[in-house]
Residue, then its C-alpha position, 0 to 999 in steps of 0.5 A: m226861811p228862804n225868800t221864795r218870792d225872790i227865788r221864784t224869779a229865777p229863769m224857767w230853765a233853771w227850775k227845770i234843771g232843778m226838778l231834773s236834779c231831784a229825779v237824779i238825786w232820788g234815783a241815785s238814793f236807791v243805790i246808796i240805800k242798798d249799799t248802806l243796808d249792809v251796815a245798818p238795818a233798813c227801818w233804823l236807817m230811815a228813822v235816823r234819816f228822817f229825824i235829822a231831816t226834821v230838825l234841819m227843816a224845822v230850823i230852816f222854816w222856823k218862822r213858818l212853823r211858829d205862825n202856822f203850827d197847831w193841832s190841825h197841822v199835827l193831825a194832818g202831818g201825822i196822818l201823812g207821816v204815818l202813811y209815808g213812813a210806813g211806805f219808806a220802811i216797807q220799801n227799804l225792807g224790800l230793797a234788801y232783797t231786790t235790786p235798786g232798779r227793780s225797786a225804783f220801777l216797782t215803787a213808781t207804780y204808786c202813780v198808777l194806783v192813785p186814781f183807783i184808790n181815789w175811786a175807792a175813797v171818793r167814788r171818782r172813777p178812773g179815766v181812760s188814761s188811768l186804765v191804759a196806765a194800769l194795763l201797761s204797768i201790769v204787763g211791765i210788772a209781769l215781765i219784771s217778775l219773770g225769771d231767766d227761765m220765764r217762770p214767775s219769780l216775784g220774790t219777797g223784795e218785789c212783793l214788799t216794794l209793791l206793798s210800799a207803793v200802795f202806801f205811797a198812793i194812799q198818802i198822795v190821796f190824803v195829800d190831795r184832801l188835806s193840802s187846801s186847808h193847811d200850810m203845806t210847808t208846816i205839814s211837810v215838817v210835821q210829816l217828816g217827824f212822824m215818818s221818823l217815828t213810824c220807821a222807829v216803831f217798825s224798827l222796834v217791832l222787827g227787833e232791829q239792832a242799832p249798829a254801834l256808831s263807833g263802828l260805822g265808817t266814813s262811807f256810812w256817814l257820807s251816805l247818811a248826809y246824802l240821804v238827809i241833806l240832798s235826798s230829803c231837804v234840798t229836794t223838798l225845797i226845790q220841789n215845793v217851789g219848782q212845782t209852782v213855777v214849772p207847768p204841771a205836765q213838765s214837772a210830772l215828766l221831769l220827776s218821773l225820770e227818777s226810776v230811769f236814773a235809778v236804773i242808770a245808777s244801779v247799772i253803773f255802781y251796783h252792776e245790775q244786769l239788764t236783760p231785754q226782758l227787764v228793759l221791756g218791763f221797765s219801759l212798760v212801767f215807765l210808759g204806764v207812769l207817763a200815761s198816769e201823770l200826763g194822760p189826764m192833762l193831755l186829754r183836757r188840753t185836747a178837749t179844750k182845743r176841740a171846744 
């Protein structure tokens, strides 16, 4: 297992670059997955991705797993994995019917949903920043869903993506409830395993046909390597340590750039067409995400200064 005490001594700017790199990697993954869906079914692809990632992460963190693995961690990781796995399965089913840029920004609305789901779960009312974030995101989604003729055109892909955001938001609420009493590295590995299992169940229920491995070209294997090594393992390692070094507000801001990089990658590699209406919609959703992520911290800081 990597010695996190040693790597935490790296300068702050290095960890900020690392967190920004996570956003770039995740953003580009929308385009890579979109391209890979031409040769592999969505849920099957995610099941394979997370299975390999589970094996790699289990090897890396073997000693940590040996010391902490028990039924409590299996239950916690299982709950999180089923929710997260369902989110990924539904998200990538939706990605087959929409563009990477739209998928990324609609997925990002999970940040806005978290306070409201938390309200339903524990009766903790959302603050002003959450209400502002929700309003901005709703207007942004409305603009994204309008067609060129300015009529609503929220299609299958967009609806599935928004549904996946609900699952991601519920998972975040459960993480907050379970993290304090468990080792999060152990939970993360168990979660990956259940994510693979959940996506496999989706694949079986939907009747997806696994492609012949011999017929998959080099491009597929390179894409899978990217999704497993960079988008799953490397980013998990960087994020887990980076968030203990970089201040929360800066971490949230850097990671929220994922959707921005997804659009940039989509325009460059997928040739997604951006209209002024879409740009405005994306911008409002992004502002909503920022308000949701940074608003509470800024309000607390202001209140502290006044006190």
